C-alpha positions, 0 to 999 in steps of 0.5 A: 349519289347525294351531294351534301348537305342534301338528304335522301330517303329510300322507298317504303319497303320491308326490313331485310336482314342478311338478305332475308325479309324480316318476319313479321314484316317491318315496314321501313323507311331509310334516311341518309345524310352525306357527311364530308371531312370539310364539315368537320365530320368523317367521310361517309353516310349517316343512315337512320332507319324508321320502323313503321311497324307501329304505324302500319299496326295502327292503320290496320286497326282503323280498318272498319267495315265502312272504312276500307283503308289502303296504302300503296307505293308509287308503283301501285303495289299495296303496302296495307290492305284488308287482304294481307295476301295482296300486300308487298307484292314488289317485295314478294315477286307478286307482280299481279298484285297491283291496283293498276291490274285490279282497277285500271280506271282508278289507278289511271285517275290517281297516276294522272293527278299530281296531288290530293283528289276525290274520285267518285268511283261508284254509286255506293262508295266514295273513293279518295286518295292522298299522295304523301311525299316521303322526301322532297329534295333540291338535288337533281340526283335524288328520287322523289319517292311517295306513298298513296293512301287510298280510302273508301268510305262514307264522307264523314269517315273520310275526313277523319282518315285523312287527318290521321294520315296527315298527322303521321306525316307531320310526325315523320317531318318532325323526327327528321327536323329534330335530327337536323336541329341536333346536328346543326347544334352539334356543328355550331358547338364544334365551330365555336371550339374551333374558333377559340382554338384558332385564336389561341393558335394565332397568339402562339404563332405570334409568340413563336415568331418573336422568339424566332426573331430573338433566336436569329439575332443571338445566332448572328451574334454568336457567329460574329463572336465565333469569327472574332475568336477564330481570327484572335486565335490565328493572331495568337498562334502567329504571335507565339511563333514570332515570339519563338523566332525572336527568342531562337534568334537571340543565340546566333545574333548574340554570338555574332555580336560577341564575335564582332566585339572581339574582332573590334578589340583585336583590331584596336590592339593591332592598331596600337601595336602598329603605332609602337611597333608590331612583331611578326608573332603578334601580327599573326596571332591577331590575324588568326584570332580575327579570322576565327571570330569572323567565322563565328560571326558568319556561322551565327548570321547564317543561323539567324538567316535560316530562321528568318527564311523559314519564318518568311516562307511560313508567313507568305504561305499562310497569307496566300490563298493561291494554289501552289506546288509544295513539298510536305517535307519542307512544310513540316521542317519549317514548322518544326524549325519555328516551333523548336523554342516551344518544344524545348520548353517542354519534356515532350519529344516531338517526332517526324516520320515523312515518307511523301515523294510527291509534290502537292498542288495545295495551300501549304500555309493552311497545311502548316496551320493544321499541323501546328494546331494539332501539335499544340493541342496535344501539348496543351491537352494530352499531358500534364504540366511537366509530364513527359511524352511523345507526339508523332507527325507522320505523312505517307502517300496513299496512291497517286491521289491521296496523302495521309497525315497523322498526328498522334500522341501517348497522352491521357486521351480524349474523354468518350463524352467529347468524341461525338461533338469533338469538332463542334465549336466551343468544345474544350476541356480546358475552359478554366485555362482560357481555351475557347474550343475553337482549335479542333473546329478550325482544323476540321473546317480548314481540312474539309472546306478549304483543302477538300479533304477528310479528317477523323479520330482514330480509336485506341485499339487501332493505334501503334506504339502505345499511342492513345490519340491519333488525328488522321487527315486525308488530303488530295494531292491536287486540289485543282482537279476536284 
């Protein structure tokens, strides 16, 4: 294992391809460099094979009768010898072909020396050796591989051989330095590009932060506007209901006023007759007429009181957030009674079919607002002005836990492009008529958030009685248990 950025070189041996030694022999040194993703490269090893065949050919050519040049590895095996059958013994399993076996004394001197040394081996020969390190590493995990160049010759020949061997060592070092320089230059260019990209990214991040801040400001303003529009629409709905109640009360109150005026006129005539002398017939007719007018006054005042009580219940229910026990039949009756002036102003027949026998523990004011918004939404969007049609409000028990309320109409239906976003805020087909598109959004929020129910639109093919649009609302019988 080699930790980056250390470099590791293999021992000098023969090139092997597909587990077979290449013939002719190719002396090879492998240099590996460990790379990591943190260095902006990929995880792996950069391997460089140095083919020293040419070097060994030149070394072999330098062997002369007076110059016996030998090359050994650190274990004493010959890599280059005048007798070729002695070479590469460690690769060919020739364990006896070593200098340690052939000349133990010389090998002992070489092995015990840490550097270059001249050895006088015999009277007629001068032997010298040189340990050439192929790799020097600062890592404790790397091996210190070296080769031994051994020469036997005259003194003047030794100097020339030593210089030549040293030159080849410098060539190898230069090649390694060249590769290292190329890698460092490439890394420098990559780091420069990375720095420029980082500066550009930082600028874009600042712009994005500013845009996000502005967007949050716009979202807050939109939310405030939406809340204001919701409140305005609720007040508008209440104002329309008040106007309808006031208009509806004109008839009974007006009738009571007329009957009271008639009673006053009869009473005045009766007083005049008393002063001048009243007959029994006139007295009887006056009393009968006064009784009729008083009955008419009582009837009209009862109608006005009924309107007032109905409106009062609705106003109290809508102003209260408390859970109360309520009857869906009474809620719908009060709503229809309050909206009757609006119904009379159209040619639309608003029908109710209620089959709910259980009392709800819920918020009746919210339920009333939901049904009112759906009815008014159908009146305003499902039918053209002056067009006749039918709106049906139905309610039925679905077991003991759920009540189902539906509001359906046989109008023109809803455009398919709006169905997916129908309950989103500001979605409307009547923008030109001043509609905000918050009606169905509020209804959906009231059903799901306040009443803990569910609401969805039913498609045409599932509707009865030629209805084209139906909103189905499922409400729990008792919200307090949820």
